[in-house]
LOBA-461449 format. One line per 2 residues: number of its first residue (from 1); their letters; for each residue x, y, z of C-alpha. Coordinates in pm, 1 decimal, padded with zeros to 6 digits. Layout:
BEGIN
NUM> A> X Y Z; ... $
REM end
This chain:
BEGIN
1> MD> -04609.3 -08085.3 -02489.1; -04886.3 -07983.3 -02200.2 $
3> SP> -04818.8 -07873.6 -01849.9; -04971.2 -08050.4 -01554.9 $
5> AA> -05344.7 -07974.7 -01439.1; -05252.6 -07714.6 -01237.0 $
7> FR> -05559.4 -07478.3 -01361.3; -05897.4 -07716.0 -01309.7 $
9> FD> -06047.6 -07582.9 -01614.4; -06401.4 -07540.7 -01622.7 $
11> NS> -06514.7 -07384.2 -01966.0; -06900.5 -07270.8 -01994.5 $
13> FA> -06799.7 -07033.5 -02260.5; -06660.8 -07325.5 -02471.7 $
15> RE> -06914.8 -07571.6 -02378.4; -07231.3 -07338.7 -02399.4 $
17> LE> -07159.6 -07061.7 -02679.4; -07055.1 -07289.9 -03007.3 $
19> GF> -07012.6 -07027.2 -03262.9; -06982.0 -06716.6 -03051.6 $
21> YT> -06598.8 -06769.5 -03088.8; -06324.2 -06956.7 -03310.6 $
23> PW> -06073.2 -07193.7 -03123.9; -05725.8 -07100.6 -03164.3 $
25> RP> -05408.1 -07179.2 -02997.0; -05163.9 -06906.1 -02886.6 $
27> VP> -04839.7 -06874.7 -03114.9; -04526.9 -07016.1 -02951.0 $
29> AP> -04262.3 -06770.4 -02808.9; -03905.4 -06827.1 -02916.2 $
31> AP> -03755.5 -06764.2 -02570.6; -04003.0 -06703.1 -02319.7 $
33> RL> -03879.7 -06508.7 -01983.9; -04089.7 -06456.5 -01665.5 $
35> LF> -04088.7 -06098.5 -01602.6; -04432.8 -06087.6 -01301.4 $
37> LN> -04620.7 -06350.2 -01148.4; -04911.7 -06229.4 -00919.7 $
39> RP> -04876.5 -06542.2 -00664.8; -05139.2 -06425.0 -00446.2 $
41> LA> -05366.9 -06401.5 -00707.3; -05297.4 -06746.3 -00806.5 $
43> DE> -05366.3 -06840.9 -00485.3; -05710.6 -06689.7 -00474.5 $
45> LG> -05778.8 -06869.1 -00807.3; -05648.3 -07199.4 -00643.8 $
47> LD> -05409.2 -07249.7 -00904.2; -05171.3 -07540.2 -00817.9 $
49> IA> -04824.7 -07410.7 -00970.2; -04611.6 -07446.1 -00642.3 $
51> SL> -04400.7 -07708.0 -00829.3; -04357.7 -07540.9 -01127.4 $
53> DD> -03996.7 -07334.1 -01148.2; -03969.7 -07011.3 -01320.7 $
55> SA> -03892.4 -07178.6 -01713.0; -04192.1 -07391.8 -01647.4 $
57> LA> -04394.8 -07077.0 -01583.2; -04253.2 -06875.1 -01861.1 $
59> AT> -04358.8 -07186.3 -02089.1; -04698.0 -07192.4 -01955.2 $
61> FA> -04803.1 -06809.6 -01964.0; -04637.6 -06779.2 -02319.6 $
63> GN> -04868.8 -07042.6 -02430.7; -04588.5 -07288.0 -02529.0 $
65> TL> -04703.9 -07533.3 -02311.9; -05109.5 -07522.7 -02253.1 $
67> PD> -05243.8 -07630.6 -01891.4; -05461.4 -07929.6 -01942.9 $
69> GA> -05824.7 -07871.2 -01984.0; -05740.1 -07511.0 -02163.6 $
71> EP> -05952.9 -07450.3 -02445.6; -05798.5 -07139.2 -02596.9 $
73> LA> -06075.6 -06937.5 -02806.3; -06080.4 -06613.8 -02974.4 $
75> QA> -06432.3 -06448.8 -02871.6; -06637.2 -06299.7 -03162.6 $
77> YA> -06756.1 -05921.8 -03093.4; -06823.1 -05556.3 -03231.5 $
79> GH> -06825.7 -05260.8 -03099.3; -06885.2 -04836.2 -03163.4 $
81> QF> -06527.2 -04683.1 -03130.9; -06512.9 -04335.8 -03050.5 $
83> GG> -06867.2 -04348.2 -03174.7; -06870.6 -04530.8 -03502.9 $
85> FS> -07014.9 -04876.1 -03552.6; -06734.9 -05155.0 -03663.8 $
87> PQ> -06982.2 -05463.3 -03695.3; -06651.6 -05711.2 -03638.9 $
89> LG> -06368.5 -05664.5 -03390.7; -06296.2 -05980.0 -03174.2 $
91> DG> -05998.2 -06084.9 -02989.3; -05743.5 -06038.6 -03242.7 $
93> RA> -05462.8 -06078.1 -03040.3; -05631.5 -06232.0 -02720.3 $
95> LV> -05719.7 -06561.7 -02632.3; -05945.9 -06695.4 -02329.6 $
97> LG> -05784.8 -06995.1 -02224.6; -06090.5 -07156.8 -02012.5 $
99> EV> -06213.5 -07041.4 -01637.3; -06176.8 -07158.4 -01316.9 $
101> ID> -06407.2 -07160.9 -00999.4; -06193.4 -06944.6 -00735.7 $
103> RQ> -06136.8 -07054.3 -00368.9; -06473.7 -06796.7 -00293.4 $
105> GR> -06674.7 -06999.5 -00549.6; -06675.7 -06728.3 -00821.0 $
107> RR> -06635.0 -06847.6 -01204.5; -06317.6 -06638.3 -01337.5 $
109> DI> -06175.5 -06616.9 -01695.6; -05784.1 -06664.7 -01752.9 $
111> AF> -05669.5 -06510.5 -02084.0; -05346.5 -06432.6 -02257.9 $
113> KG> -05306.5 -06084.4 -02457.8; -05058.4 -06059.8 -02701.7 $
115> SG> -05029.9 -06429.1 -02818.8; -05020.2 -06408.7 -03179.8 $
117> RT> -05255.9 -06350.3 -03436.3; -05609.8 -06492.2 -03480.0 $
119> PF> -05869.5 -06472.1 -03741.3; -05990.8 -06121.7 -03594.4 $
121> AR> -05659.1 -05970.9 -03635.3; -05721.0 -05709.8 -03913.8 $
123> GG> -05417.1 -05693.0 -04027.7; -05247.2 -05663.7 -03707.1 $
125> DG> -04942.7 -05900.1 -03564.2; -05136.6 -06006.9 -03278.3 $
127> KA> -04821.8 -05916.8 -03056.1; -04792.6 -05717.9 -02758.9 $
129> AV> -04480.3 -05498.5 -02598.6; -04328.7 -05516.6 -02256.5 $
131> GP> -04439.6 -05187.3 -02130.1; -04816.1 -05190.7 -02237.9 $
133> ML> -04833.5 -05568.1 -02067.6; -04674.4 -05421.3 -01733.2 $
135> RE> -04902.7 -05113.1 -01741.0; -05196.0 -05362.1 -01749.3 $
137> VL> -05033.6 -05474.8 -01417.0; -05000.3 -05156.6 -01255.9 $
139> IG> -05303.7 -05009.8 -01322.9; -05512.0 -05334.1 -01227.5 $
141> EA> -05330.8 -05369.6 -00933.2; -05393.3 -05018.4 -00804.6 $
143> MH> -05750.6 -05056.2 -00867.9; -05779.9 -05350.5 -00689.4 $
145> AL> -05615.8 -05189.6 -00443.5; -05819.9 -04898.8 -00459.0 $
147> GI> -06131.2 -05153.0 -00405.3; -06245.5 -05079.0 -00763.4 $
149> PT> -06354.5 -05361.1 -00961.0; -06104.5 -05449.9 -01204.8 $
151> TR> -05956.3 -05744.8 -01453.6; -05611.3 -05806.1 -01314.2 $
153> AL> -05310.6 -05961.1 -01418.7; -05185.6 -06310.9 -01320.6 $
155> AV> -04855.0 -06301.6 -01526.3; -04633.2 -06133.6 -01766.1 $
157> VA> -04362.1 -06308.3 -01979.5; -04096.3 -06153.6 -02201.2 $
159> TG> -04147.2 -06334.6 -02560.7; -03780.4 -06315.9 -02650.4 $
161> EP> -03866.1 -06179.9 -02992.4; -03907.4 -05804.0 -03103.2 $
163> VF> -04252.8 -05608.2 -03163.7; -04233.6 -05335.5 -03444.0 $
165> RE> -04426.1 -05081.5 -03384.5; -04314.8 -04683.1 -03389.4 $
167> QT> -03993.5 -04833.2 -03247.2; -03865.2 -05192.2 -03199.6 $
169> LP> -03973.5 -05306.4 -02868.6; -03946.0 -05615.5 -02692.1 $
171> GA> -04202.9 -05855.9 -02718.4; -04454.3 -06006.8 -02425.2 $
173> VL> -04746.6 -06197.6 -02326.6; -05020.2 -06078.4 -02018.9 $
175> TR> -05227.4 -06347.1 -01877.7; -05539.2 -06174.7 -01744.0 $
177> VA> -05804.7 -06273.0 -01506.5; -06182.7 -06131.1 -01532.2 $
179> AS> -06506.6 -06235.5 -01419.8; -06589.2 -06272.3 -01765.8 $
181> HI> -06458.2 -06078.9 -02099.0; -06851.3 -06066.2 -02231.8 $
183> RV> -06885.7 -05700.7 -02348.6; -07166.8 -05494.1 -02476.6 $
185> GT> -06974.1 -05525.6 -02811.4; -07046.4 -05904.6 -02786.6 $
187> FE> -07423.5 -05844.5 -02763.2; -07393.8 -05598.6 -03070.5 $
189> FH> -07210.5 -05843.9 -03235.5; -07476.1 -06098.7 -03332.0 $
191> SA> -07737.8 -05762.8 -03289.3; -07584.0 -05626.0 -03613.5 $
193> RG> -07662.5 -05970.9 -03752.3; -08033.1 -05968.7 -03699.3 $
195> DV> -07964.6 -06306.0 -03505.5; -08221.3 -06312.0 -03250.2 $
197> DS> -08179.0 -06659.9 -03134.9; -07785.9 -06601.7 -03057.7 $
199> LR> -07865.2 -06292.3 -02865.5; -08096.5 -06485.2 -02637.1 $
201> KL> -07900.8 -06753.5 -02612.0; -07601.7 -06502.9 -02518.1 $
203> AE> -07844.5 -06324.2 -02272.7; -07969.8 -06584.2 -02114.2 $
205> YT> -07566.5 -06715.7 -02041.5; -07470.7 -06414.3 -01926.5 $
207> IA> -07746.0 -06399.5 -01666.6; -07650.0 -06740.5 -01549.0 $
209> RH> -07281.3 -06653.5 -01522.0; -07316.9 -06312.2 -01342.5 $
211> DP> -07683.6 -06257.6 -01279.5; -07826.0 -06628.6 -01185.2 $
213> AL> -08080.6 -06481.3 -00931.5; -08259.4 -06287.5 -01227.3 $
215> AT> -08328.9 -06622.8 -01405.6; -08678.3 -06664.9 -01192.2 $
217> SP> -08736.7 -06290.8 -01223.5; -09048.3 -06171.9 -01439.2 $
219> QP> -08848.3 -06018.3 -01681.3; -08505.0 -06131.7 -01672.2 $
221> LL> -08373.3 -05997.8 -01990.5; -08514.6 -05642.7 -01842.8 $
223> AL> -08343.8 -05747.6 -01520.8; -08027.4 -05805.6 -01682.1 $
225> LQ> -08062.1 -05453.9 -01837.8; -08092.9 -05282.6 -01488.5 $
227> AV> -07808.9 -05490.7 -01357.0; -07573.2 -05400.9 -01611.2 $
229> AG> -07698.3 -05034.2 -01572.9; -07641.7 -05063.1 -01175.6 $
231> RQ> -07292.4 -05191.5 -01169.5; -07187.3 -04934.6 -01451.2 $
233> AA> -07335.4 -04639.5 -01244.5; -07120.6 -04783.1 -00918.7 $
235> LI> -06810.2 -04817.5 -01125.1; -06787.1 -04479.8 -01302.9 $
237> AQ> -06860.8 -04294.6 -00953.5; -06585.5 -04510.9 -00799.2 $
239> WL> -06332.1 -04378.5 -01080.5; -06455.4 -04020.7 -01084.1 $
241> NV> -06398.5 -04040.4 -00681.5; -06028.1 -04127.8 -00737.1 $
243> GF> -05967.5 -03928.8 -01041.6; -05943.7 -04191.8 -01297.8 $
245> IH> -05966.4 -04196.1 -01680.6; -06016.6 -04498.0 -01873.0 $
247> GV> -05925.3 -04280.7 -02182.5; -06093.0 -04542.9 -02428.2 $
249> MN> -06480.2 -04621.5 -02344.4; -06551.2 -04788.8 -02678.9 $
251> TD> -06832.3 -05017.6 -02629.2; -06593.7 -05356.0 -02675.7 $
253> NM> -06415.3 -05189.6 -02351.8; -06718.1 -05191.9 -02116.2 $
255> AI> -06773.4 -05532.4 -01954.9; -07138.0 -05679.3 -01890.0 $
257> SG> -06964.3 -05796.1 -01512.6; -06882.6 -05424.0 -01430.9 $
259> ET> -06529.2 -05461.4 -01408.0; -06284.6 -05182.1 -01531.6 $
261> ID> -06137.0 -05388.8 -01835.3; -05853.8 -05258.9 -02094.5 $
263> FG> -05585.4 -05011.6 -01983.5; -05444.9 -04915.1 -02253.2 $
265> PC> -05443.8 -04517.3 -02253.4; -05565.6 -04497.1 -01887.9 $
267> AF> -05420.9 -04210.6 -01670.5; -05526.6 -04033.2 -01339.9 $
269> VE> -05583.0 -03689.2 -01350.0; -05357.1 -03477.0 -01135.0 $
271> AY> -05425.3 -03086.3 -01113.0; -05785.3 -03092.1 -01126.9 $
273> DP> -06018.6 -03059.2 -01428.9; -06293.2 -03211.5 -01573.3 $
275> DT> -06203.7 -03201.1 -01930.4; -05844.8 -03386.0 -01912.8 $
277> VF> -05810.2 -03606.0 -02165.7; -05459.3 -03775.1 -02181.2 $
279> SS> -05524.8 -04029.4 -02458.9; -05320.4 -03956.2 -02802.8 $
281> ID> -05620.0 -04085.9 -03001.3; -05917.3 -03895.3 -02859.5 $
283> HQ> -05864.8 -03576.9 -03073.6; -06238.2 -03435.3 -02958.7 $
285> GR> -06221.8 -03529.0 -02586.4; -06527.3 -03767.3 -02655.0 $
287> YA> -06369.1 -03986.9 -02336.1; -06256.2 -03675.3 -02131.5 $
289> FG> -06270.4 -03738.5 -01736.0; -06584.0 -03559.1 -01674.4 $
291> NQ> -06748.5 -03697.5 -01959.6; -06723.1 -04070.5 -01864.1 $
293> PD> -07062.2 -04116.4 -01706.5; -07254.9 -03996.3 -02010.8 $
295> IA> -07041.0 -04208.0 -02201.2; -07167.3 -04498.5 -01981.0 $
297> LW> -07519.3 -04416.1 -02039.4; -07439.2 -04377.0 -02418.5 $
299> NL> -07291.5 -04727.8 -02393.9; -07557.8 -04857.7 -02207.3 $
301> AR> -07779.9 -04730.8 -02464.4; -07606.0 -04973.6 -02719.3 $
303> LA> -07652.1 -05239.6 -02493.0; -08026.2 -05205.7 -02464.2 $
305> ET> -08073.0 -05142.6 -02866.7; -07971.6 -05536.7 -02894.3 $
307> LL> -08167.6 -05634.2 -02596.0; -08474.9 -05481.3 -02772.5 $
309> PL> -08598.8 -05782.1 -02986.8; -08595.0 -05996.5 -02631.5 $
311> LA> -08788.6 -05757.3 -02421.6; -09128.4 -05758.2 -02575.3 $
313> DD> -09305.2 -05855.9 -02892.3; -09419.4 -05499.7 -02939.1 $
315> PE> -09128.7 -05290.1 -03010.3; -09312.0 -04966.6 -02879.6 $
317> KA> -09339.9 -05137.2 -02584.6; -08982.6 -05266.0 -02568.2 $
319> VA> -08860.8 -04914.2 -02610.1; -09027.1 -04779.2 -02331.5 $
321> MA> -08887.3 -05042.1 -02116.3; -08552.1 -04979.6 -02181.8 $
323> TE> -08572.7 -04596.7 -02176.3; -08724.0 -04645.7 -01812.9 $
325> VL> -08375.4 -04829.9 -01737.8; -08172.8 -04534.8 -01917.4 $
327> AA> -08363.0 -04284.4 -01767.6; -08289.7 -04402.3 -01421.0 $
329> FP> -07905.6 -04426.7 -01441.4; -07805.5 -04051.3 -01402.4 $
331> AQ> -07938.1 -04094.7 -01061.9; -07828.2 -04393.4 -00997.5 $
333> YR> -07470.8 -04274.5 -01057.9; -07504.8 -03937.9 -00882.6 $
335> GH> -07639.4 -04183.3 -00603.1; -07299.9 -04364.1 -00592.1 $
337> LL> -07093.2 -04057.1 -00658.4; -07264.9 -03869.7 -00355.0 $
339> RG> -07185.6 -04176.4 -00105.5; -06835.8 -04174.2 -00200.5 $
341> QR> -06783.7 -03819.2 -00205.7; -06979.5 -03799.6 00201.3 $
343> AK> -06710.4 -04097.8 00245.4; -06411.1 -03899.7 00137.7 $
345> LG> -06557.4 -03578.1 00306.5; -06555.9 -03731.5 00634.6 $
347> LR> -06927.6 -03738.0 00671.0; -07093.8 -04022.6 00819.8 $
349> RG> -07422.4 -04018.5 00725.4; -07688.7 -03820.7 00506.2 $
351> EP> -08020.5 -03813.2 00510.7; -08242.8 -03787.8 00186.0 $
353> DD> -08315.8 -03432.7 00305.6; -07918.1 -03360.9 00297.3 $
355> DG> -07893.5 -03501.7 -00056.4; -07858.5 -03142.9 -00210.7 $
357> AD> -07652.8 -02947.9 00044.2; -07401.6 -03231.9 00075.2 $
359> AA> -07377.5 -03271.2 -00344.9; -07328.6 -02905.8 -00373.6 $
361> LA> -07062.1 -02871.7 -00077.9; -06883.8 -03188.6 -00301.3 $
363> GD> -06923.3 -02987.0 -00628.0; -06828.3 -02702.5 -00460.0 $
365> WL> -06493.8 -02834.7 -00326.8; -06418.4 -02999.2 -00685.2 $
367> TL> -06469.7 -02635.4 -00824.3; -06236.7 -02506.0 -00573.4 $
369> LH> -05981.3 -02771.9 -00654.0; -06026.3 -02667.1 -01030.0 $
371> AE> -05989.0 -02294.3 -01000.3; -05663.6 -02312.8 -00814.3 $
373> QV> -05508.9 -02596.9 -00976.3; -05494.0 -02834.1 -00703.4 $
375> DF> -05393.8 -03179.6 -00692.0; -05656.8 -03388.3 -00716.5 $
377> TL> -05570.8 -03675.6 -00512.9; -05346.9 -03470.4 -00244.2 $
379> GW> -05636.3 -03214.5 -00201.5; -05846.8 -03494.3 -00096.1 $
381> RR> -05599.7 -03644.5 00143.5; -05462.0 -03311.6 00303.2 $
383> LA> -05828.4 -03269.0 00403.9; -05825.4 -03542.9 00621.4 $
385> DA> -05529.9 -03361.3 00817.1; -05750.3 -03060.5 00814.1 $
387> AA> -06034.8 -03274.0 00995.2; -05760.4 -03386.1 01227.1 $
389> GD> -05712.0 -02966.0 01312.6; -05411.4 -02936.9 01098.5 $
391> EA> -05519.6 -02719.9 00817.2; -05140.2 -02621.9 00713.2 $
393> PL> -05079.6 -02918.5 00477.5; -05390.9 -02852.8 00265.2 $
395> RA> -05365.2 -02508.0 00243.9; -04989.8 -02528.7 00105.9 $
397> LF> -05149.3 -02703.7 -00213.6; -05286.2 -02359.7 -00275.0 $
399> AD> -05139.2 -02100.6 -00461.0; -05347.5 -01865.4 -00210.1 $
401> AH> -05329.5 -02041.3 00116.9; -05691.7 -01853.6 00218.3 $
403> AP> -05897.9 -01948.7 -00094.0; -06047.3 -02272.8 00095.2 $
405> DA> -06140.6 -02020.8 00367.9; -06537.2 -02003.8 00310.8 $
407> WL> -06558.1 -02333.6 00206.2; -06395.6 -02486.3 00504.5 $
409> SR> -06615.0 -02295.0 00724.8; -06876.9 -02471.6 00566.2 $
411> WH> -06710.1 -02799.6 00558.6; -06624.1 -02794.8 00943.1 $
413> AR> -06995.8 -02692.9 01054.7; -07108.9 -03016.4 00827.8 $
415> CA> -06887.1 -03251.0 01021.9; -06966.0 -03060.8 01338.9 $
417> SE> -07348.6 -03113.5 01228.8; -07286.5 -03517.0 01285.3 $
419> DP> -07068.6 -03488.5 01633.9; -07251.0 -03602.1 01925.2 $
421> VA> -07256.8 -03304.0 02183.9; -07074.4 -03511.3 02451.4 $
423> QD> -06778.7 -03580.9 02240.0; -06449.6 -03381.6 02225.0 $
425> SA> -06428.1 -03224.4 01912.6; -06069.7 -03270.3 01886.6 $
427> SA> -06123.8 -03680.9 01942.1; -06422.1 -03630.6 01671.9 $
429> GI> -06168.6 -03460.9 01437.2; -05898.8 -03747.8 01475.7 $
431> ER> -06153.1 -04027.7 01432.8; -06286.8 -03848.1 01128.0 $
433> AN> -05953.8 -03828.7 01002.9; -05834.2 -04167.0 01018.8 $
435> AM> -06193.1 -04262.2 00808.5; -06147.2 -04036.2 00527.9 $
437> RS> -05747.3 -04152.9 00510.1; -05897.1 -04488.8 00495.5 $
439> VN> -06085.8 -04381.1 00145.5; -05876.0 -04115.6 00024.2 $
441> PL> -05572.6 -04243.3 -00120.6; -05223.4 -04107.1 -00120.1 $
443> VI> -05056.7 -04295.8 -00362.2; -05205.6 -04370.2 -00723.4 $
445> AR> -05024.8 -04460.8 -01065.6; -04881.9 -04140.0 -01088.0 $
447> NH> -04818.4 -04085.1 -01504.8; -04463.0 -04004.1 -01465.0 $
449> RV> -04368.2 -04250.7 -01239.5; -04541.9 -04532.7 -01456.6 $
451> EE> -04342.7 -04405.3 -01737.2; -04056.6 -04441.8 -01553.8 $
453> AL> -04080.4 -04754.8 -01462.2; -04210.0 -04898.7 -01779.0 $
455> AA> -03916.3 -04710.5 -01963.8; -03665.7 -04884.9 -01722.0 $
457> AS> -03829.6 -05249.1 -01781.6; -03884.5 -05188.4 -02187.3 $
459> NE> -03555.0 -05009.5 -02248.1; -03312.4 -05137.6 -01987.4 $
461> GD> -03424.9 -05465.6 -01831.8; -03460.5 -05324.1 -01532.9 $
463> LA> -03742.5 -05434.8 -01335.6; -03675.1 -05271.7 -00987.2 $
465> PF> -03856.9 -04949.6 -01050.0; -04140.0 -05145.6 -01154.7 $
467> ER> -04134.0 -05371.0 -00874.2; -04104.7 -05115.3 -00644.6 $
469> LL> -04413.1 -04887.2 -00772.9; -04631.3 -05194.5 -00783.0 $
471> DA> -04548.7 -05233.9 -00410.2; -04653.5 -04870.7 -00353.2 $
473> LR> -04967.1 -04890.2 -00559.3; -05076.5 -05222.7 -00368.1 $
475> RP> -05063.5 -04967.3 -00020.8; -05278.5 -04622.5 -00136.6 $
477> YD> -05362.5 -04555.9 00178.5; -05008.9 -04557.8 00369.7 $
479> EA> -04851.0 -04314.9 00491.4; -04452.8 -04415.6 00519.8 $
481> PE> -04122.0 -04243.4 00407.0; -04055.0 -04494.9 00155.1 $
483> LA> -04411.8 -04390.9 -00033.5; -04336.1 -04030.2 -00040.0 $
485> PY> -04187.3 -03984.4 -00387.5; -04483.6 -04180.5 -00522.7 $
487> AE> -04711.4 -03941.9 -00394.7; -04587.6 -03649.3 -00561.2 $
489> PA> -04735.4 -03470.9 -00876.8; -04539.4 -03445.1 -01168.8 $
491> PA> -04431.5 -03101.6 -01259.5; -04712.5 -02930.3 -01431.7 $
493> SV> -04458.4 -02862.7 -01736.8; -04495.6 -03284.8 -01755.6 $
495> TA> -04854.5 -03314.0 -01695.7; -04967.9 -03081.9 -01964.8 $
497> RY> -04748.3 -03251.8 -02245.1; -04819.7 -03597.8 -02122.6 $
499> RT> -04989.6 -03815.8 -02367.3; -05099.6 -04220.9 -02343.9 $
501> FC> -05132.8 -04444.2 -02604.8; -05306.2 -04779.5 -02662.0 $
503> GT> -05034.0 -05029.0 -02663.2; -05123.8 -05187.4 -02972.8 $
REM end
């Protein structure tokens, strides 16, 4: 039985890209129960769900009753996974229900994850567990609150049936919202088959959906590659400026839209170390925290390869065009990173002549945090206290309280160079500190807090720790007594042995 027309779907992918997916229906859940509903996001999407009670919502978000207009489909894509190419992956346990136009006029996918096997399941059961699906809620909402482009969770429903992994776990279905689910791997799927016509059709659809202004450009497909590279440069810089490690940056996990997608083995660094790896499957450290810019470029090179037949009839010219875009990426990324770092350092402006000195100032700060094993998030946050004239909270993070002396002298001098001569230094410091606190979070998704909340929900059916943590993550810049427990790092012994898993 279908539920009311609450979603007002307009499904362009299904309508325009036949052959790029397999129509499929979710497997009904035996006893669906609503665990989480993102009502603010539902309102943003313009969904008419106010009349649905929890039972009807659970049935809808489990896939037992499909909304009118839904056209569930499993998308086809390929992907480089840890550097090795798989010519066919696809949505093995996910379905795009359809697309809605939100209140701001943006087209957005609504999709299930964990709704049962599809033809792309490759031997998997197509199911998902409560813990990993609630993790998607926590990390997605944390990233959104930090201002980082991301997919978001709309709902999580317990299915009432077990999922068998290393142990038996309670099953769940996630409903995810994304600008689209087009990935680098979507292009690789058709490229691997030598299907240039499908590649062109996909590229034109992608431009129309994500970059319509590029359609009239002299070389729209080259402009698309440039746009995707620009979005990734900005995204990865934001990741590094908050200490986020994606953990599995395969090409099927790089969204063309520039949103963060798939939160399986992701985590946040604590004591700063660019070589940090938490993912249990990343044995070589390919996706270590500091490697993410290089991996983004590597993934973009794979996208560029798929577009070569569309860029120019002359293969050498096509390669030269793509290479120019890729060669520009490192500087683009560094520019975004430095802009973010300047804000985090409390610098209001920077002239091109200052770039080298400011980059060195930021780089030396990170080197200092690494050498002294200082918590990344608190190091930046307590720097704001130092701007306001109180260096004690910052120095308390260092084993040697005098370790930051030389660097602090340089930083204070750089800050003073921006202050008007007539401005009182104390008021300038307070103004700078307030600006810094608006970009340097106090609360992030601390790994041990995430695990505590998920264990309580999965093992005991207790959602209270999850709900308290979610509330804290939605207020990353606030400094309030009730948030203090969520700002504290885990003991070093816990972090040293912490591992994340894909949740599949």
